[in-house]
BALOBA-1460 file (C-alpha; in Angstrom, 3 decimals):
// residues 403
<rec num="1" residu="x" x="-0.180" y="0.064" z="0.136"/>
<rec num="2" residu="x" x="2.969" y="2.152" z="0.518"/>
<rec num="3" residu="x" x="1.383" y="3.917" z="3.364"/>
<rec num="4" residu="x" x="1.914" y="4.262" z="7.278"/>
<rec num="5" residu="x" x="-1.370" y="2.974" z="7.700"/>
<rec num="6" residu="x" x="-1.720" y="-0.892" z="7.626"/>
<rec num="7" residu="x" x="-3.884" y="-2.108" z="4.788"/>
<rec num="8" residu="x" x="-6.738" y="-3.466" z="7.070"/>
<rec num="9" residu="x" x="-7.135" y="-0.070" z="8.615"/>
<rec num="10" residu="x" x="-7.561" y="1.625" z="5.246"/>
<rec num="11" residu="x" x="-10.974" y="3.030" z="4.956"/>
<rec num="12" residu="x" x="-13.470" y="1.746" z="2.252"/>
<rec num="13" residu="x" x="-17.157" y="3.922" z="2.742"/>
<rec num="14" residu="x" x="-16.311" y="5.223" z="5.788"/>
<rec num="15" residu="x" x="-15.251" y="1.893" z="7.894"/>
<rec num="16" residu="x" x="-11.981" y="0.451" z="8.014"/>
<rec num="17" residu="x" x="-11.038" y="-2.939" z="5.388"/>
<rec num="18" residu="x" x="-11.271" y="-5.364" z="8.759"/>
<rec num="19" residu="x" x="-14.567" y="-3.330" z="10.003"/>
<rec num="20" residu="x" x="-16.535" y="-4.577" z="6.955"/>
<rec num="21" residu="x" x="-15.046" y="-8.380" z="7.324"/>
<rec num="22" residu="x" x="-15.704" y="-8.324" z="11.144"/>
<rec num="23" residu="x" x="-19.003" y="-7.123" z="11.111"/>
<rec num="24" residu="x" x="-19.744" y="-9.716" z="8.165"/>
<rec num="25" residu="x" x="-18.400" y="-12.423" z="10.575"/>
<rec num="26" residu="x" x="-20.431" y="-11.171" z="12.996"/>
<rec num="27" residu="x" x="-23.561" y="-11.720" z="10.994"/>
<rec num="28" residu="x" x="-22.813" y="-15.397" z="10.558"/>
<rec num="29" residu="x" x="-22.852" y="-15.809" z="14.358"/>
<rec num="30" residu="x" x="-19.969" y="-17.901" z="14.999"/>
<rec num="31" residu="x" x="-19.091" y="-19.094" z="18.756"/>
<rec num="32" residu="x" x="-15.692" y="-17.516" z="18.718"/>
<rec num="33" residu="x" x="-13.882" y="-14.929" z="16.446"/>
<rec num="34" residu="x" x="-9.975" y="-14.731" z="16.544"/>
<rec num="35" residu="x" x="-7.607" y="-12.383" z="14.538"/>
<rec num="36" residu="x" x="-4.257" y="-13.116" z="13.307"/>
<rec num="37" residu="x" x="-2.242" y="-9.987" z="13.655"/>
<rec num="38" residu="x" x="1.535" y="-9.542" z="12.468"/>
<rec num="39" residu="x" x="2.379" y="-6.585" z="10.609"/>
<rec num="40" residu="x" x="1.884" y="-3.061" z="12.556"/>
<rec num="41" residu="x" x="0.193" y="-5.413" z="15.322"/>
<rec num="42" residu="x" x="-0.325" y="-2.436" z="17.760"/>
<rec num="43" residu="x" x="-2.208" y="-0.509" z="15.822"/>
<rec num="44" residu="x" x="-4.659" y="-3.020" z="14.167"/>
<rec num="45" residu="x" x="-5.089" y="-4.696" z="18.156"/>
<rec num="46" residu="x" x="-5.827" y="-1.293" z="19.375"/>
<rec num="47" residu="x" x="-8.386" y="-0.766" z="16.385"/>
<rec num="48" residu="x" x="-10.042" y="-4.626" z="17.301"/>
<rec num="49" residu="x" x="-9.841" y="-3.671" z="21.169"/>
<rec num="50" residu="x" x="-11.747" y="-0.280" z="20.612"/>
<rec num="51" residu="x" x="-14.909" y="-1.967" z="17.926"/>
<rec num="52" residu="x" x="-14.615" y="-5.280" z="18.516"/>
<rec num="53" residu="x" x="-14.037" y="-6.172" z="22.055"/>
<rec num="54" residu="x" x="-15.045" y="-9.791" z="22.145"/>
<rec num="55" residu="x" x="-12.817" y="-10.540" z="19.043"/>
<rec num="56" residu="x" x="-9.649" y="-12.024" z="20.358"/>
<rec num="57" residu="x" x="-6.125" y="-11.566" z="19.087"/>
<rec num="58" residu="x" x="-3.115" y="-13.715" z="18.624"/>
<rec num="59" residu="x" x="0.132" y="-12.685" z="17.120"/>
<rec num="60" residu="x" x="2.066" y="-14.423" z="14.041"/>
<rec num="61" residu="x" x="5.524" y="-13.352" z="14.902"/>
<rec num="62" residu="x" x="6.451" y="-14.362" z="11.038"/>
<rec num="63" residu="x" x="4.514" y="-14.075" z="8.574"/>
<rec num="64" residu="x" x="4.488" y="-17.424" z="6.920"/>
<rec num="65" residu="x" x="1.449" y="-17.839" z="4.419"/>
<rec num="66" residu="x" x="-2.426" y="-18.812" z="5.528"/>
<rec num="67" residu="x" x="-1.483" y="-22.138" z="7.123"/>
<rec num="68" residu="x" x="0.805" y="-20.973" z="9.374"/>
<rec num="69" residu="x" x="-1.670" y="-17.790" z="10.725"/>
<rec num="70" residu="x" x="-4.396" y="-21.027" z="10.953"/>
<rec num="71" residu="x" x="-1.909" y="-23.429" z="13.153"/>
<rec num="72" residu="x" x="-1.297" y="-20.086" z="15.103"/>
<rec num="73" residu="x" x="-4.831" y="-19.439" z="15.813"/>
<rec num="74" residu="x" x="-5.593" y="-22.842" z="16.584"/>
<rec num="75" residu="x" x="-2.677" y="-23.008" z="19.205"/>
<rec num="76" residu="x" x="-3.667" y="-20.449" z="21.379"/>
<rec num="77" residu="x" x="-7.098" y="-21.956" z="21.552"/>
<rec num="78" residu="x" x="-7.419" y="-24.611" z="24.806"/>
<rec num="79" residu="x" x="-9.789" y="-26.702" z="22.420"/>
<rec num="80" residu="x" x="-11.510" y="-26.592" z="18.757"/>
<rec num="81" residu="x" x="-14.835" y="-28.779" z="18.045"/>
<rec num="82" residu="x" x="-16.917" y="-28.050" z="15.109"/>
<rec num="83" residu="x" x="-16.519" y="-26.139" z="12.004"/>
<rec num="84" residu="x" x="-13.690" y="-23.395" z="11.465"/>
<rec num="85" residu="x" x="-14.315" y="-20.368" z="9.167"/>
<rec num="86" residu="x" x="-10.801" y="-19.043" z="7.437"/>
<rec num="87" residu="x" x="-10.862" y="-15.965" z="5.456"/>
<rec num="88" residu="x" x="-8.524" y="-13.009" z="4.693"/>
<rec num="89" residu="x" x="-9.130" y="-9.545" z="6.192"/>
<rec num="90" residu="x" x="-8.715" y="-7.679" z="3.012"/>
<rec num="91" residu="x" x="-11.504" y="-8.711" z="1.636"/>
<rec num="92" residu="x" x="-14.792" y="-6.452" z="2.229"/>
<rec num="93" residu="x" x="-16.809" y="-6.895" z="-0.136"/>
<rec num="94" residu="x" x="-17.801" y="-10.653" z="1.169"/>
<rec num="95" residu="x" x="-21.405" y="-10.848" z="2.110"/>
<rec num="96" residu="x" x="-22.421" y="-12.875" z="5.036"/>
<rec num="97" residu="x" x="-25.162" y="-14.689" z="2.479"/>
<rec num="98" residu="x" x="-22.467" y="-16.026" z="0.994"/>
<rec num="99" residu="x" x="-20.354" y="-17.165" z="4.195"/>
<rec num="100" residu="x" x="-23.590" y="-18.757" z="5.263"/>
<rec num="101" residu="x" x="-23.689" y="-20.734" z="1.888"/>
<rec num="102" residu="x" x="-20.400" y="-22.132" z="2.373"/>
<rec num="103" residu="x" x="-20.930" y="-23.164" z="5.999"/>
<rec num="104" residu="x" x="-23.715" y="-25.017" z="4.957"/>
<rec num="105" residu="x" x="-21.894" y="-26.820" z="2.314"/>
<rec num="106" residu="x" x="-19.279" y="-27.777" z="4.654"/>
<rec num="107" residu="x" x="-21.574" y="-29.586" z="7.050"/>
<rec num="108" residu="x" x="-21.995" y="-32.474" z="4.737"/>
<rec num="109" residu="x" x="-18.570" y="-32.545" z="2.977"/>
<rec num="110" residu="x" x="-16.150" y="-31.592" z="6.231"/>
<rec num="111" residu="x" x="-14.027" y="-28.698" z="4.394"/>
<rec num="112" residu="x" x="-14.980" y="-26.560" z="1.545"/>
<rec num="113" residu="x" x="-13.577" y="-23.459" z="-0.226"/>
<rec num="114" residu="x" x="-15.065" y="-20.567" z="-1.961"/>
<rec num="115" residu="x" x="-14.196" y="-20.140" z="-5.556"/>
<rec num="116" residu="x" x="-15.144" y="-17.730" z="-8.284"/>
<rec num="117" residu="x" x="-15.154" y="-16.954" z="-12.026"/>
<rec num="118" residu="x" x="-13.007" y="-13.888" z="-12.767"/>
<rec num="119" residu="x" x="-12.948" y="-12.588" z="-15.698"/>
<rec num="120" residu="x" x="-9.437" y="-11.983" z="-15.286"/>
<rec num="121" residu="x" x="-7.864" y="-14.386" z="-13.309"/>
<rec num="122" residu="x" x="-4.391" y="-13.597" z="-13.041"/>
<rec num="123" residu="x" x="-2.015" y="-13.597" z="-10.195"/>
<rec num="124" residu="x" x="-4.742" y="-16.321" z="-8.454"/>
<rec num="125" residu="x" x="-4.652" y="-19.908" z="-8.017"/>
<rec num="126" residu="x" x="-6.559" y="-21.840" z="-9.998"/>
<rec num="127" residu="x" x="-8.992" y="-24.535" z="-8.889"/>
<rec num="128" residu="x" x="-8.296" y="-27.583" z="-10.071"/>
<rec num="129" residu="x" x="-11.189" y="-30.498" z="-10.366"/>
<rec num="130" residu="x" x="-12.512" y="-33.380" z="-11.709"/>
<rec num="131" residu="x" x="-16.042" y="-33.252" z="-12.502"/>
<rec num="132" residu="x" x="-17.700" y="-30.951" z="-9.199"/>
<rec num="133" residu="x" x="-15.082" y="-32.335" z="-6.742"/>
<rec num="134" residu="x" x="-11.443" y="-30.174" z="-5.803"/>
<rec num="135" residu="x" x="-8.340" y="-31.817" z="-6.824"/>
<rec num="136" residu="x" x="-6.005" y="-29.312" z="-5.954"/>
<rec num="137" residu="x" x="-5.148" y="-25.708" z="-5.738"/>
<rec num="138" residu="x" x="-2.503" y="-24.656" z="-8.139"/>
<rec num="139" residu="x" x="-0.915" y="-20.990" z="-7.921"/>
<rec num="140" residu="x" x="-0.506" y="-18.812" z="-10.356"/>
<rec num="141" residu="x" x="3.501" y="-18.900" z="-10.657"/>
<rec num="142" residu="x" x="3.219" y="-22.659" z="-10.517"/>
<rec num="143" residu="x" x="0.190" y="-23.434" z="-13.136"/>
<rec num="144" residu="x" x="0.834" y="-24.847" z="-16.553"/>
<rec num="145" residu="x" x="-0.257" y="-23.025" z="-19.529"/>
<rec num="146" residu="x" x="-3.164" y="-25.388" z="-19.736"/>
<rec num="147" residu="x" x="-4.225" y="-24.723" z="-16.082"/>
<rec num="148" residu="x" x="-4.149" y="-20.759" z="-16.515"/>
<rec num="149" residu="x" x="-6.658" y="-20.914" z="-18.779"/>
<rec num="150" residu="x" x="-9.177" y="-21.895" z="-16.126"/>
<rec num="151" residu="x" x="-11.000" y="-18.780" z="-14.414"/>
<rec num="152" residu="x" x="-12.175" y="-20.581" z="-10.987"/>
<rec num="153" residu="x" x="-9.842" y="-19.178" z="-8.594"/>
<rec num="154" residu="x" x="-9.419" y="-19.709" z="-5.071"/>
<rec num="155" residu="x" x="-10.372" y="-16.656" z="-3.003"/>
<rec num="156" residu="x" x="-8.683" y="-17.764" z="0.345"/>
<rec num="157" residu="x" x="-12.028" y="-18.552" z="2.203"/>
<rec num="158" residu="x" x="-12.328" y="-21.742" z="3.608"/>
<rec num="159" residu="x" x="-14.353" y="-23.792" z="5.952"/>
<rec num="160" residu="x" x="-12.922" y="-26.796" z="7.931"/>
<rec num="161" residu="x" x="-14.038" y="-29.418" z="10.456"/>
<rec num="162" residu="x" x="-11.632" y="-28.769" z="13.400"/>
<rec num="163" residu="x" x="-11.059" y="-32.475" z="13.514"/>
<rec num="164" residu="x" x="-10.097" y="-32.957" z="9.333"/>
<rec num="165" residu="x" x="-8.065" y="-30.266" z="8.939"/>
<rec num="166" residu="x" x="-5.272" y="-31.517" z="7.984"/>
<rec num="167" residu="x" x="-7.033" y="-33.341" z="5.000"/>
<rec num="168" residu="x" x="-7.551" y="-31.976" z="1.682"/>
<rec num="169" residu="x" x="-10.558" y="-29.611" z="0.305"/>
<rec num="170" residu="x" x="-12.794" y="-31.861" z="-1.031"/>
<rec num="171" residu="x" x="-16.187" y="-29.454" z="-1.826"/>
<rec num="172" residu="x" x="-16.093" y="-26.012" z="-3.932"/>
<rec num="173" residu="x" x="-18.528" y="-23.592" z="-3.306"/>
<rec num="174" residu="x" x="-18.647" y="-21.267" z="-6.240"/>
<rec num="175" residu="x" x="-19.329" y="-17.137" z="-5.346"/>
<rec num="176" residu="x" x="-22.389" y="-16.112" z="-7.051"/>
<rec num="177" residu="x" x="-20.450" y="-12.668" z="-7.328"/>
<rec num="178" residu="x" x="-17.225" y="-12.887" z="-8.113"/>
<rec num="179" residu="x" x="-16.700" y="-9.211" z="-6.856"/>
<rec num="180" residu="x" x="-16.929" y="-10.787" z="-2.908"/>
<rec num="181" residu="x" x="-13.946" y="-12.030" z="-4.020"/>
<rec num="182" residu="x" x="-11.588" y="-8.979" z="-4.712"/>
<rec num="183" residu="x" x="-8.957" y="-8.440" z="-2.457"/>
<rec num="184" residu="x" x="-6.862" y="-5.090" z="-2.056"/>
<rec num="185" residu="x" x="-2.963" y="-5.203" z="-2.344"/>
<rec num="186" residu="x" x="-2.342" y="-1.388" z="-2.863"/>
<rec num="187" residu="x" x="-3.800" y="2.130" z="-3.570"/>
<rec num="188" residu="x" x="-5.298" y="1.335" z="-6.971"/>
<rec num="189" residu="x" x="-7.523" y="-1.896" z="-5.992"/>
<rec num="190" residu="x" x="-8.694" y="0.241" z="-2.758"/>
<rec num="191" residu="x" x="-10.295" y="2.710" z="-5.024"/>
<rec num="192" residu="x" x="-11.958" y="-0.133" z="-6.909"/>
<rec num="193" residu="x" x="-13.526" y="-1.865" z="-4.042"/>
<rec num="194" residu="x" x="-14.563" y="1.658" z="-2.621"/>
<rec num="195" residu="x" x="-15.893" y="2.170" z="-6.122"/>
<rec num="196" residu="x" x="-17.751" y="-0.901" z="-6.095"/>
<rec num="197" residu="x" x="-18.511" y="-0.473" z="-2.250"/>
<rec num="198" residu="x" x="-20.304" y="2.770" z="-2.436"/>
<rec num="199" residu="x" x="-22.551" y="1.584" z="-5.560"/>
<rec num="200" residu="x" x="-23.720" y="-1.113" z="-3.333"/>
<rec num="201" residu="x" x="-24.598" y="1.371" z="-0.429"/>
<rec num="202" residu="x" x="-26.095" y="4.292" z="-2.581"/>
<rec num="203" residu="x" x="-28.278" y="0.913" z="-4.332"/>
<rec num="204" residu="x" x="-29.492" y="0.373" z="-0.968"/>
<rec num="205" residu="x" x="-30.482" y="3.642" z="-0.501"/>
<rec num="206" residu="x" x="-32.580" y="3.873" z="-3.550"/>
<rec num="207" residu="x" x="-34.230" y="0.763" z="-2.760"/>
<rec num="208" residu="x" x="-35.423" y="2.142" z="0.306"/>
<rec num="209" residu="x" x="-36.887" y="5.469" z="-0.848"/>
<rec num="210" residu="x" x="-33.977" y="7.360" z="-1.642"/>
<rec num="211" residu="x" x="-33.787" y="9.591" z="-4.841"/>
<rec num="212" residu="x" x="-30.418" y="10.719" z="-6.094"/>
<rec num="213" residu="x" x="-30.269" y="12.689" z="-9.152"/>
<rec num="214" residu="x" x="-26.531" y="11.418" z="-10.508"/>
<rec num="215" residu="x" x="-25.691" y="7.878" z="-8.025"/>
<rec num="216" residu="x" x="-22.012" y="8.098" z="-9.550"/>
<rec num="217" residu="x" x="-21.490" y="11.407" z="-7.562"/>
<rec num="218" residu="x" x="-23.295" y="10.583" z="-4.135"/>
<rec num="219" residu="x" x="-20.833" y="9.666" z="-1.473"/>
<rec num="220" residu="x" x="-22.684" y="7.792" z="1.428"/>
<rec num="221" residu="x" x="-20.519" y="6.118" z="4.329"/>
<rec num="222" residu="x" x="-22.012" y="3.126" z="5.929"/>
<rec num="223" residu="x" x="-22.418" y="4.680" z="8.757"/>
<rec num="224" residu="x" x="-24.617" y="6.929" z="7.425"/>
<rec num="225" residu="x" x="-28.794" y="6.896" z="8.298"/>
<rec num="226" residu="x" x="-31.525" y="7.934" z="5.336"/>
<rec num="227" residu="x" x="-35.131" y="8.028" z="5.481"/>
<rec num="228" residu="x" x="-37.295" y="7.326" z="2.562"/>
<rec num="229" residu="x" x="-38.090" y="10.849" z="0.434"/>
<rec num="230" residu="x" x="-34.885" y="11.968" z="1.197"/>
<rec num="231" residu="x" x="-33.001" y="13.828" z="-2.508"/>
<rec num="232" residu="x" x="-29.611" y="13.667" z="-2.713"/>
<rec num="233" residu="x" x="-28.488" y="16.203" z="-5.586"/>
<rec num="234" residu="x" x="-25.395" y="15.816" z="-7.804"/>
<rec num="235" residu="x" x="-21.860" y="15.979" z="-5.950"/>
<rec num="236" residu="x" x="-23.331" y="15.427" z="-2.046"/>
<rec num="237" residu="x" x="-21.147" y="13.606" z="0.131"/>
<rec num="238" residu="x" x="-22.711" y="12.665" z="3.634"/>
<rec num="239" residu="x" x="-19.628" y="11.232" z="6.171"/>
<rec num="240" residu="x" x="-19.586" y="9.767" z="9.636"/>
<rec num="241" residu="x" x="-22.662" y="9.802" z="11.721"/>
<rec num="242" residu="x" x="-25.025" y="11.991" z="9.626"/>
<rec num="243" residu="x" x="-28.616" y="11.459" z="9.573"/>
<rec num="244" residu="x" x="-31.430" y="13.093" z="7.297"/>
<rec num="245" residu="x" x="-34.882" y="12.801" z="7.613"/>
<rec num="246" residu="x" x="-37.983" y="12.872" z="5.089"/>
<rec num="247" residu="x" x="-38.472" y="15.012" z="2.481"/>
<rec num="248" residu="x" x="-35.329" y="17.209" z="2.711"/>
<rec num="249" residu="x" x="-33.078" y="18.199" z="-0.083"/>
<rec num="250" residu="x" x="-29.559" y="17.820" z="-0.150"/>
<rec num="251" residu="x" x="-27.185" y="19.421" z="-2.558"/>
<rec num="252" residu="x" x="-25.554" y="20.151" z="-5.073"/>
<rec num="253" residu="x" x="-22.003" y="20.215" z="-4.061"/>
<rec num="254" residu="x" x="-22.535" y="19.770" z="-0.459"/>
<rec num="255" residu="x" x="-20.282" y="17.857" z="2.504"/>
<rec num="256" residu="x" x="-22.338" y="16.759" z="5.693"/>
<rec num="257" residu="x" x="-20.064" y="15.312" z="8.606"/>
<rec num="258" residu="x" x="-21.805" y="13.974" z="11.635"/>
<rec num="259" residu="x" x="-24.541" y="16.170" z="11.580"/>
<rec num="260" residu="x" x="-28.107" y="16.187" z="11.624"/>
<rec num="261" residu="x" x="-30.861" y="17.162" z="9.238"/>
<rec num="262" residu="x" x="-34.529" y="17.120" z="10.280"/>
<rec num="263" residu="x" x="-37.335" y="16.932" z="8.013"/>
<rec num="264" residu="x" x="-37.994" y="18.998" z="4.834"/>
<rec num="265" residu="x" x="-34.881" y="20.957" z="4.824"/>
<rec num="266" residu="x" x="-32.927" y="22.265" z="2.122"/>
<rec num="267" residu="x" x="-29.003" y="22.305" z="1.987"/>
<rec num="268" residu="x" x="-27.657" y="24.269" z="-1.050"/>
<rec num="269" residu="x" x="-23.672" y="24.024" z="-1.642"/>
<rec num="270" residu="x" x="-23.016" y="24.290" z="1.786"/>
<rec num="271" residu="x" x="-20.770" y="22.248" z="4.426"/>
<rec num="272" residu="x" x="-21.929" y="21.108" z="7.630"/>
<rec num="273" residu="x" x="-19.611" y="19.909" z="10.270"/>
<rec num="274" residu="x" x="-21.300" y="18.465" z="13.933"/>
<rec num="275" residu="x" x="-24.329" y="20.858" z="12.906"/>
<rec num="276" residu="x" x="-27.924" y="20.352" z="14.325"/>
<rec num="277" residu="x" x="-30.357" y="21.473" z="11.784"/>
<rec num="278" residu="x" x="-34.191" y="21.657" z="12.557"/>
<rec num="279" residu="x" x="-37.117" y="20.905" z="10.574"/>
<rec num="280" residu="x" x="-38.633" y="23.391" z="7.494"/>
<rec num="281" residu="x" x="-35.090" y="25.154" z="7.349"/>
<rec num="282" residu="x" x="-32.879" y="26.644" z="4.745"/>
<rec num="283" residu="x" x="-29.082" y="26.313" z="4.649"/>
<rec num="284" residu="x" x="-27.167" y="27.997" z="1.463"/>
<rec num="285" residu="x" x="-25.667" y="28.722" z="-0.718"/>
<rec num="286" residu="x" x="-21.921" y="28.822" z="0.958"/>
<rec num="287" residu="x" x="-23.036" y="28.398" z="4.068"/>
<rec num="288" residu="x" x="-20.950" y="26.906" z="6.824"/>
<rec num="289" residu="x" x="-22.094" y="25.573" z="9.842"/>
<rec num="290" residu="x" x="-19.575" y="24.741" z="12.179"/>
<rec num="291" residu="x" x="-19.126" y="22.143" z="15.057"/>
<rec num="292" residu="x" x="-21.669" y="23.270" z="18.068"/>
<rec num="293" residu="x" x="-24.421" y="24.916" z="15.485"/>
<rec num="294" residu="x" x="-28.111" y="24.352" z="15.882"/>
<rec num="295" residu="x" x="-30.649" y="26.015" z="13.989"/>
<rec num="296" residu="x" x="-34.394" y="25.295" z="15.704"/>
<rec num="297" residu="x" x="-37.046" y="24.848" z="13.268"/>
<rec num="298" residu="x" x="-37.924" y="27.281" z="10.283"/>
<rec num="299" residu="x" x="-34.592" y="28.924" z="10.292"/>
<rec num="300" residu="x" x="-32.616" y="30.137" z="7.108"/>
<rec num="301" residu="x" x="-29.118" y="30.649" z="7.489"/>
<rec num="302" residu="x" x="-28.505" y="32.299" z="3.834"/>
<rec num="303" residu="x" x="-25.618" y="32.756" z="1.326"/>
<rec num="304" residu="x" x="-22.047" y="32.977" z="2.829"/>
<rec num="305" residu="x" x="-23.056" y="32.309" z="6.600"/>
<rec num="306" residu="x" x="-20.547" y="31.093" z="9.005"/>
<rec num="307" residu="x" x="-21.901" y="29.660" z="12.227"/>
<rec num="308" residu="x" x="-20.175" y="28.042" z="15.072"/>
<rec num="309" residu="x" x="-21.252" y="27.089" z="18.329"/>
<rec num="310" residu="x" x="-24.873" y="28.978" z="18.449"/>
<rec num="311" residu="x" x="-28.173" y="28.427" z="18.287"/>
<rec num="312" residu="x" x="-30.509" y="30.330" z="15.952"/>
<rec num="313" residu="x" x="-34.638" y="30.292" z="17.283"/>
<rec num="314" residu="x" x="-36.831" y="31.247" z="14.525"/>
<rec num="315" residu="x" x="-38.516" y="33.259" z="13.088"/>
<rec num="316" residu="x" x="-34.708" y="35.417" z="12.747"/>
<rec num="317" residu="x" x="-32.695" y="36.918" z="9.821"/>
<rec num="318" residu="x" x="-28.979" y="36.702" z="9.944"/>
<rec num="319" residu="x" x="-27.780" y="40.169" z="7.955"/>
<rec num="320" residu="x" x="-25.239" y="39.914" z="4.685"/>
<rec num="321" residu="x" x="-22.020" y="39.732" z="6.337"/>
<rec num="322" residu="x" x="-23.131" y="39.356" z="10.329"/>
<rec num="323" residu="x" x="-21.735" y="37.282" z="12.865"/>
<rec num="324" residu="x" x="-22.872" y="35.663" z="15.900"/>
<rec num="325" residu="x" x="-20.781" y="35.251" z="19.073"/>
<rec num="326" residu="x" x="-19.999" y="31.682" z="20.484"/>
<rec num="327" residu="x" x="-22.331" y="30.227" z="22.650"/>
<rec num="328" residu="x" x="-25.075" y="32.878" z="21.576"/>
<rec num="329" residu="x" x="-28.842" y="32.029" z="21.268"/>
<rec num="330" residu="x" x="-29.940" y="34.137" z="18.891"/>
<rec num="331" residu="x" x="-33.648" y="34.794" z="19.704"/>
<rec num="332" residu="x" x="-33.807" y="38.498" z="17.277"/>
<rec num="333" residu="x" x="-32.921" y="39.552" z="14.062"/>
<rec num="334" residu="x" x="-28.853" y="40.339" z="13.654"/>
<rec num="335" residu="x" x="-28.530" y="43.446" z="11.121"/>
<rec num="336" residu="x" x="-26.006" y="43.144" z="8.287"/>
<rec num="337" residu="x" x="-22.571" y="43.785" z="9.429"/>
<rec num="338" residu="x" x="-23.429" y="43.395" z="12.829"/>
<rec num="339" residu="x" x="-22.393" y="41.178" z="15.695"/>
<rec num="340" residu="x" x="-24.921" y="39.355" z="17.545"/>
<rec num="341" residu="x" x="-24.036" y="38.713" z="21.173"/>
<rec num="342" residu="x" x="-26.717" y="37.113" z="23.924"/>
<rec num="343" residu="x" x="-25.726" y="36.316" z="27.542"/>
<rec num="344" residu="x" x="-28.945" y="37.785" z="29.053"/>
<rec num="345" residu="x" x="-30.442" y="40.158" z="26.458"/>
<rec num="346" residu="x" x="-29.246" y="40.193" z="23.065"/>
<rec num="347" residu="x" x="-27.532" y="43.370" z="21.343"/>
<rec num="348" residu="x" x="-26.245" y="44.251" z="17.935"/>
<rec num="349" residu="x" x="-23.361" y="45.946" z="17.070"/>
<rec num="350" residu="x" x="-23.749" y="48.289" z="14.204"/>
<rec num="351" residu="x" x="-20.702" y="48.443" z="11.924"/>
<rec num="352" residu="x" x="-19.018" y="45.970" z="13.328"/>
<rec num="353" residu="x" x="-17.806" y="43.825" z="10.374"/>
<rec num="354" residu="x" x="-16.794" y="47.002" z="8.870"/>
<rec num="355" residu="x" x="-14.422" y="47.985" z="11.683"/>
<rec num="356" residu="x" x="-13.191" y="44.457" z="12.903"/>
<rec num="357" residu="x" x="-13.158" y="42.834" z="9.576"/>
<rec num="358" residu="x" x="-12.184" y="45.008" z="6.834"/>
<rec num="359" residu="x" x="-11.129" y="42.520" z="4.380"/>
<rec num="360" residu="x" x="-14.322" y="40.440" z="4.756"/>
<rec num="361" residu="x" x="-16.237" y="40.310" z="1.126"/>
<rec num="362" residu="x" x="-18.924" y="42.388" z="3.126"/>
<rec num="363" residu="x" x="-16.683" y="45.420" z="4.175"/>
<rec num="364" residu="x" x="-14.974" y="45.379" z="0.688"/>
<rec num="365" residu="x" x="-18.540" y="45.442" z="-1.247"/>
<rec num="366" residu="x" x="-19.366" y="48.177" z="1.309"/>
<rec num="367" residu="x" x="-15.948" y="50.314" z="0.446"/>
<rec num="368" residu="x" x="-17.453" y="49.920" z="-3.301"/>
<rec num="369" residu="x" x="-20.671" y="51.076" z="-2.619"/>
<rec num="370" residu="x" x="-22.419" y="48.027" z="-4.428"/>
<rec num="371" residu="x" x="-24.000" y="47.560" z="-0.424"/>
<rec num="372" residu="x" x="-25.690" y="50.099" z="1.972"/>
<rec num="373" residu="x" x="-24.875" y="50.312" z="5.523"/>
<rec num="374" residu="x" x="-27.224" y="51.388" z="8.474"/>
<rec num="375" residu="x" x="-26.547" y="55.003" z="9.199"/>
<rec num="376" residu="x" x="-25.245" y="55.442" z="12.223"/>
<rec num="377" residu="x" x="-27.768" y="57.335" z="14.987"/>
<rec num="378" residu="x" x="-26.639" y="59.157" z="17.847"/>
<rec num="379" residu="x" x="-27.571" y="57.058" z="21.004"/>
<rec num="380" residu="x" x="-29.564" y="58.935" z="23.124"/>
<rec num="381" residu="x" x="-28.264" y="59.979" z="26.580"/>
<rec num="382" residu="x" x="-30.433" y="60.568" z="29.281"/>
<rec num="383" residu="x" x="-28.586" y="62.290" z="32.402"/>
<rec num="384" residu="x" x="-29.739" y="61.153" z="35.815"/>
<rec num="385" residu="x" x="-32.348" y="63.132" z="37.605"/>
<rec num="386" residu="x" x="-30.779" y="65.254" z="40.277"/>
<rec num="387" residu="x" x="-31.672" y="63.908" z="43.612"/>
<rec num="388" residu="x" x="-33.785" y="66.071" z="45.947"/>
<rec num="389" residu="x" x="-31.881" y="67.124" z="48.896"/>
<rec num="390" residu="x" x="-33.736" y="67.275" z="52.132"/>
<rec num="391" residu="x" x="-33.537" y="70.022" z="55.030"/>
<rec num="392" residu="x" x="-31.466" y="68.432" z="57.993"/>
<rec num="393" residu="x" x="-33.496" y="70.440" z="60.183"/>
<rec num="394" residu="x" x="-35.965" y="72.875" z="59.761"/>
<rec num="395" residu="x" x="-35.309" y="75.877" z="61.324"/>
<rec num="396" residu="x" x="-38.120" y="77.584" z="63.562"/>
<rec num="397" residu="x" x="-38.213" y="81.044" z="65.192"/>
<rec num="398" residu="x" x="-37.732" y="80.393" z="69.060"/>
<rec num="399" residu="x" x="-40.671" y="80.314" z="71.500"/>
<rec num="400" residu="x" x="-40.578" y="83.977" z="73.227"/>
<rec num="401" residu="x" x="-40.413" y="83.353" z="76.855"/>
<rec num="402" residu="x" x="-43.288" y="84.636" z="79.285"/>
<rec num="403" residu="x" x="-42.836" y="87.469" z="81.255"/>
């Protein structure tokens, strides 16, 4: 891979390659799962412990092939009974349906291998058969010219009876879709698997009632949640733990990361990062909602607006070039070029953008005369009323003495 990241930790549609494999294996419901680790083992082990704490790991000190890895795994277990599923960790397109089919076949034959008919089998081991019985598996470099004509290849996925691991494989199960057997050994193969997986994800959501104008340009991570009735326009990217509710229109040219979008909301040519947007909102174009932003129902964040760690409560309008202070709950309109600050009672500072952000697009447009600014009005100064002073004592004339 020519990368500092371990191969199995490279991501496909928002999930590491190993995560795809372990999630698929989990659906097969094995009694126990074990991963043999070697190269950059600490990083791989850290990921497994964090995301799949029930999965055990065992270290293979020398990478001597699949057979040695299986021996290493079995040696770490006290006792193994029943069927053992063996597969590579770089096959993120494998489905649980295919694995269950292989396990079912192995229950009668005691040993089975998953094969696939590849259009171009170059580099893969060939399956040599006598009718339906597997005779042997020949690696590409060891195959004769006649054997190289065979298109059925070994995917590296096996099921054995634990007591018969040393015996030859006798049954082959052909994978219905050869793409499931694609492995990853370089960045080009990673990109190809990413493309295939993304196509599968997009098709899944379209079958669930999500409309896509141009599916080839839509990126959706495996962790994203969408409701039926959502419309995804061209060049829309939904990343991480993002959810979009019914009736919302996202795009074109929009990026939403770890954010929640309510019902019937429109997001156009904008970026949302760890933001929460309510129902019936309008965002964009060219709007940036940064972490901590919350828009209540009915809020409109117009063109060239940037909001961070603030809450807007509709009905409210934020003027061109206006700013809102971090942590503010904005309940009143903020005029163009003003800074909206809310701590106890909101106050708008007229002309703040021109004075403090003279190089902003809004300030430049004002200088060119393309924008009108609100004229300054002198604040009325009310002098405090003078306090009335009371005489300490009223002077009364002395009483006359009686003669």
